[in-house]
C-alpha positions in Angstrom: -54.0 -19.7 -87.4 -51.8 -16.9 -86.2 -54.8 -14.8 -85.2 -56.1 -17.7 -83.2 -52.7 -18.1 -81.4 -52.6 -14.5 -80.5 -56.2 -14.4 -79.3 -55.9 -17.4 -77.0 -52.5 -16.4 -75.7 -54.0 -13.1 -74.7 -56.6 -14.5 -72.3 -55.0 -17.8 -71.2 -55.0 -17.0 -67.5 -58.7 -16.0 -67.5 -59.9 -18.9 -69.7 -60.7 -21.5 -67.0 -62.4 -19.0 -64.6 -64.9 -18.0 -67.3 -65.8 -21.5 -68.7 -68.8 -22.2 -66.6 -70.3 -18.8 -67.5 -69.6 -19.2 -71.2 -70.5 -22.8 -71.8 -74.0 -23.9 -70.8 -74.3 -27.2 -68.8 -70.5 -27.4 -68.8 -70.1 -30.4 -66.5 -72.6 -32.6 -68.4 -71.0 -31.5 -71.7 -67.5 -32.6 -70.6 -69.0 -35.5 -68.7 -70.5 -36.8 -72.0 -67.1 -36.6 -73.7 -65.4 -38.5 -70.9 -68.1 -41.1 -70.9 -67.7 -41.7 -74.6 -63.9 -42.3 -74.3 -63.1 -46.0 -73.8 -60.0 -48.1 -73.9 -59.1 -51.8 -73.6 -56.0 -50.8 -71.7 -55.7 -49.1 -68.3 -52.8 -47.0 -69.6 -54.2 -45.6 -72.8 -52.2 -43.2 -75.1 -54.4 -40.1 -75.4 -53.9 -37.1 -77.7 -55.8 -33.9 -76.7 -56.0 -31.7 -79.8 -56.3 -28.0 -79.1 -55.8 -28.9 -75.4 -55.5 -25.4 -74.2 -55.3 -25.2 -70.4 -55.8 -29.0 -70.1 -59.4 -28.9 -68.9 -60.6 -31.9 -70.9 -57.3 -33.8 -70.2 -58.0 -33.2 -66.5 -61.4 -34.9 -66.8 -59.8 -37.7 -68.8 -57.2 -38.4 -66.1 -60.0 -38.9 -63.6 -61.2 -41.8 -65.7 -57.8 -43.0 -66.9 -55.3 -42.0 -64.1 -52.5 -44.0 -65.6 -52.9 -42.6 -69.1 -50.0 -41.3 -71.2 -51.2 -37.9 -72.4 -50.1 -35.6 -75.3 -51.4 -32.1 -75.1 -51.2 -30.2 -78.4 -52.1 -26.6 -78.9 -50.9 -23.6 -81.0 -51.1 -21.1 -78.0 -48.1 -21.6 -75.8 -49.6 -19.5 -73.0 -52.5 -21.9 -72.8 -50.2 -24.9 -72.5 -48.2 -23.0 -69.8 -51.4 -23.1 -67.7 -51.8 -26.8 -68.4 -48.2 -27.4 -67.3 -49.0 -25.7 -64.0 -52.2 -27.7 -63.7 -50.3 -31.0 -64.2 -47.1 -30.0 -62.5 -47.1 -33.2 -60.3 -48.4 -35.5 -63.0 -46.2 -37.9 -64.9 -46.5 -39.2 -68.4 -47.6 -35.9 -70.0 -45.9 -34.2 -73.0 -46.7 -30.8 -74.5 -46.4 -29.9 -78.1 -46.8 -26.3 -79.3 -47.9 -26.4 -82.9 -50.5 -25.7 -85.5 -52.2 -29.1 -85.3 -54.1 -28.5 -88.5 -50.7 -28.9 -90.3 -48.3 -30.6 -87.9 -47.7 -34.3 -87.4 -50.1 -35.8 -84.9 -47.7 -38.7 -84.2 -49.3 -41.7 -82.5 -50.7 -44.2 -82.6 -53.2 -43.4 -79.9 -56.0 -45.3 -78.1 -58.0 -42.1 -77.8 -57.9 -38.8 -79.6 -60.1 -36.1 -77.9 -60.7 -32.4 -78.4 -62.9 -29.7 -76.8 -64.0 -26.4 -78.2 -61.1 -26.1 -80.7 -61.7 -27.7 -84.1 -64.6 -25.4 -84.9 -62.0 -22.6 -85.4 -60.5 -24.3 -88.4 -61.4 -23.6 -92.0 -63.7 -26.2 -93.6 -61.1 -28.1 -95.6 -58.8 -28.2 -92.6 -61.5 -29.7 -90.5 -62.2 -32.4 -93.0 -58.5 -33.2 -93.5 -58.0 -33.3 -89.8 -60.7 -36.0 -89.3 -58.8 -38.1 -91.8 -55.5 -37.5 -90.1 -57.0 -38.4 -86.7 -58.3 -41.7 -88.1 -54.8 -42.5 -89.3 -53.3 -41.6 -85.9 -55.6 -44.0 -84.0 -54.9 -47.6 -83.3 -57.4 -50.1 -84.5 -60.4 -49.9 -82.1 -59.4 -46.4 -81.2 -61.9 -43.7 -80.3 -62.2 -40.0 -81.4 -64.2 -37.8 -79.1 -65.0 -34.3 -80.1 -66.7 -31.9 -77.8 -67.3 -28.9 -80.0 -69.7 -26.5 -81.6 -72.1 -27.0 -84.5 -74.0 -24.6 -86.7 -77.8 -24.9 -86.8 -79.1 -27.2 -89.6 -81.1 -24.3 -90.9 -80.9 -20.5 -90.5 -84.0 -20.7 -88.2 -82.2 -23.1 -85.8 -78.9 -21.1 -86.1 -80.7 -18.1 -84.8 -82.6 -20.0 -82.1 -79.4 -21.6 -80.8 -77.6 -18.2 -80.7 -80.5 -16.7 -78.8 -80.3 -19.5 -76.2 -76.5 -18.9 -75.9 -76.9 -15.2 -75.6 -79.5 -15.6 -72.9 -77.1 -17.8 -70.9 -74.3 -15.3 -71.2 -76.5 -12.5 -70.0 -77.7 -14.5 -67.0 -74.2 -15.0 -65.5 -71.7 -12.8 -63.6 -69.7 -11.6 -66.6 -69.3 -7.8 -66.7 -69.9 -5.8 -69.9 -66.3 -5.9 -71.0 -66.0 -9.6 -70.6 -69.3 -10.2 -72.4 -68.2 -8.0 -75.3 -64.9 -9.8 -75.5 -66.6 -13.2 -75.7 -69.0 -12.0 -78.4 -66.0 -10.5 -80.4 -64.2 -13.9 -80.2 -67.3 -15.7 -81.2 -67.9 -13.5 -84.2 -64.3 -13.5 -85.4 -63.0 -16.9 -84.5 -65.9 -19.4 -84.7 -66.4 -21.2 -88.0 -69.1 -23.7 -87.1 -70.2 -26.5 -89.4 -73.5 -28.3 -89.3 -73.6 -31.4 -87.2 -74.9 -33.5 -90.1 -71.9 -32.4 -92.2 -69.4 -33.3 -89.4 -70.9 -36.7 -89.0 -70.6 -37.2 -92.8 -66.9 -36.3 -92.7 -66.2 -38.7 -89.9 -67.8 -41.6 -91.9 -66.0 -40.6 -95.1 -62.7 -40.5 -93.0 -63.2 -44.2 -92.4 -64.8 -44.4 -88.9 -67.1 -47.4 -88.6 -69.2 -46.3 -85.7 -70.2 -42.6 -85.5 -72.8 -41.0 -83.2 -73.8 -38.0 -81.2 -73.7 -38.6 -77.4 -74.6 -35.0 -76.3 -76.3 -32.0 -77.9 -77.4 -28.8 -76.3 -78.2 -26.4 -79.1 -74.8 -25.3 -80.4 -72.8 -27.6 -78.2 -72.3 -31.2 -79.3 -70.2 -34.2 -78.5 -69.6 -36.6 -81.3 -67.8 -40.0 -81.0 -66.3 -42.1 -83.8 -64.7 -45.5 -83.5 -62.0 -47.0 -85.8 -62.8 -50.6 -86.6 
């Protein structure tokens, strides 16, 4: 995870400015994740795993303004941006750690994540899903806005072609484009959507579904009975 920490620390201040030019249909993508999150209380305890600059947490706070948020990330520079974003917000704590190994604490009403878990090795992903299940309260929700590999090599190539076309259509310069492709080629460890759904069921979640899919970009939701 050290290479991931260094990579994200290096471009923390540019991360948010590039998002809409890197992730197709960004607002609907994050909007689906927020829609999927639900809570019986108006003040839910929410854990944002791989929270980065706090972009997903910011969207969650619009839906749950009285939430108690925990932002967890391995890159301290990314969380520094989040601290600035939420400088006037109460009920937020920040934990710098390798969440694939560290205690998740809890219990939480909602655990969410965006564009982070796909960086983990296969067994770490599978183990994390079980640990998230354990950290949730009964009735809790896990929402994961992430990336998925194509179900076949054909669809892997088609999905990457779509993403490459989107990257080329935006305002990113050649250096920025090359940097994004380098990070994608060295840091992304995507798993098939079907495999991820299977892991969630095996972790113990009773209701598992996909609420958004745009080629590589997916939002899964899993509820603890």
